[in-house]
N, C-alpha and C positions, 0 to 999 in steps of 0.2 A: 614343205620344200622338200626336195632331194639335196641329199650332201653330194655335192657333185665333185668330180675329179679335178685335182689341180690343173689348170689347162698345160703347164709344162709337162705332165704325166701323160703316158699314153694310157687311154681309155681302152675298155675290153669292146671288142668288135663284135658284131654278128658272124664273123668268119671265125671267130675262136670259141664262139659258145659251145658247138658240139664237141670238140676235143675237151674242153674245160669238163664239160657235163660227164663224158665217158671217163674220165679221172677220177672224177669225184664219185662215180657209182658205176665201178667196173661191172657189175651185175647186169647192166645194161648191153654191154658188148655182144652177147650172143645174138640179140635182135637187130643191133645196129644196122647190118647190111640190107636188112628189108625196108628199115624206115628210112635210112639212108637215100634209098632210090625214090620211096614213096613221096619224100617231103621235100625234094629237089625242085628247085625252081629258080630260074638264074633272074627272075623279074623281082626279086626279093632280096633284102639285105641278107649277106652272106651265101647268096645263092640257096636258100633255105626257106620253108614255112616254118620260122621259127617258134610261133604259135602252135602249130600240129606239134613239131617237136617237143615243146611244154606240155601239151595235153597229155602225150605219151609217157613222158618221163613222171608226169603227176599221177597216172594211172598205175604205172610202176610202183610208185611210193605209197600208193592207196593199198594196192594188193600186199606188198611186203607189211605194211602195217596191221593189215587183217590177219596176216599170217603170223604176227608176231616177231617180224624179222626186221629190226630197225636198225640192224649193223649198216655203216657208211652215212647213216642219217646227218651227224654231224657235218660231215665232209660236204654233203648236198646243200646243207642248209647255210652253211659257211659259204659256199660257192652262189646260193642265191643272193645272199647279203651282198657278196663282192659284186654280182651283177647290175643290183640296185645300186650301190654306191660308186662304184668304180666303170661302169657301162657308159658308152656312148649314149646319147638321148634314145634312140633305138632299143638298145640292150637293157637299159634302166627301166624302160616301160616294160619290157617282155620279163623283166624279173618281176615288177610288179602285178601286172595283169594277167602275163602268161602262167607264170607259178604261182603266186600268191594266191591271185583270184582263181586260177584255176584248182588251188586245193581246195579253195573253200566251196565250188562249185561244183567241178567235175567228179569230185568225190562223194559227194552229196547224192547226187544223181545218178551216176553211174555205177557207184560201188557201194553205196550206204554208209559210208564211213564218216564218223563225227569230226568235221574239220578241225575242232579243238583239238582233238587228240595230237594234233601236228604242233600245235603252241609251243609245247615245252623246247622244241628246236629251233624257234624263232630267234634270230639275233637283233639287235636294239634297232635299227632301222628298219629291217623289215616286220617287226613287232608294231612299230608304229604304223605302217602301210596296212598290216593285217587288220589292225584296230578300224582304220579310216575304212578301209573296204566294208567292214562289217556297219559302220555307221553309216554310210553310203546307200546299204541295203536293208535298214531297219525300214519295217513297216510304216507307212504314213508319211516316209518322207519323200519329198519332190526333188527328184536330181536337178 
């Protein structure tokens, strides 16, 4: 079960996510103009295809891990934890499925990175979801 935001507090919304991601991972700024246009869609929360944005971030993280450059990873994983814990329902799900599950699947299929290499940066709630995703995909398990 997600640790939810107190209803009296303001949850992180889809509109806020791109700026939060760019603040946490400034190395993405150079590519943002291209991605911003490609993933814009007014029919989705925050006017963006958030899961495509997440895939772009995950690919960037995998590339940096392969290159041995993990600077800024603490800030990114702090943000992923924040999205899960403090996000509105869409953002919280985006944190789990778009970012965590993306790190587990996208990194393996498109980059050949061992997803467990990211485990050291997981925060408490994101680590619980990481393990739950692993259990979900175990061989022989019926969803």
